[in-house]
N, C-alpha and C positions, 0 to 999 in steps of 0.2 A: 343379496339374493336377487337373481334376475327374474323379472316377471315374464310369464308366458304370454303368448298372444291372447289367449283367453282371458287372462288377468287384465291385460290392457284394454281389451274390448269391454269388459265389465266395468272397469274404472271409467272409461270414456263415456259409456252409456249412462252410468249413474251420475257423472258430472253434469250431464244434460238433463237429469231427472226424467229419463225416458224408460219406457218398458221395452222388453225384447220385441214385443209385437210392433211397437212404433218404429224401432230401428229397422226391423226386417221389412216392414211395409215401405219405408223410405228408400231402401236400396233394392227392393224388388226380389226378395227371397222369402222363404217360409220362416215362421217363427221357430219351428223345429230345427231347421238348418242353422239359424243364428244361435240357438241355444247350444247346439253341438260345438260351435266355434268357441263359445264362452267357457264351456267345460272341457275344452281340449280333446274332444272325441273325434273331431274332424278338422281339417284345414281348408280354408276357402280356396277356390280356384283363383287364378290371377285377376280375372275381371272383377270378381266379387271383392277381392282384397283391395283393388283400386277404388271401387265404390265406397268401401268402408273407410279407407284413408281420406278420401275426398269428403265424405259425410262428416267425419269427426275432425276434419281439417288438421291432419297430422301426416307426416311422411310415411312412406312405405317402410323405411328403415325402422322408424319407431314402432309401427304396427307389428313387425316381425321380431321385435325384441332387441333392437339396437339400444346401446347404452346412452346415446345422446339424449340430452334434455329435450323433453317434448316441446317446450316453447321455442327451442332453437330450430325446430322443424316445422313450425306452424305456417301454413299457407292458407290464404283465404280461398273461399269457394270460387271467387272471380278469377284468382290467379290460376287455380287448378283448371277451371273452364278454359281460360286462355291457352294454357299449355296443351290441353287436349285438342283444341281447335287448331293450333299451330302444327301439332303433330299429324293432323289429318290433311294438311295442305300439301300441294305439290311442292317439291323442294325450291323451285325458283320463286314461287309466290310466298313461301315461308320466309325465304331470305329477304325479299323486298319488305315484307311486313315487319320483320325484326329490325331491319335497317331504319324504317320509318319510326318505330317505337324508340329506338336508340337515339335518333335525332331529336325526338320530342323530349326525351329524358335529359339530353344535353342542354336543350333550350331552357328547360325548367330549372336545371341546376345553375346555369349561368345567370338566370333572371333572379334567382333566390339569393 
């Protein structure tokens, strides 16, 4: 049986031992709105969905009901923050930043 987004939100929230109030405060929505997401009365807008995925450190695919294993989609908050910052950069600066990171990773791999 496929889990709904509400089921996943509830499961993720409980796995962090958090109340609906705590989650909603952390992502900047009302507890009432979050409650509606968990009981599948409403669907979050894209921006809220992104905040929820980042907060729970899961992929958007997992949030909306993808069948992939949650652990396969786990991204740290630092990784998500980096992705958001890169996406906001001008294309030429983004390319230069990515090139520098790739060079650093290659150096790390060859040194290890």
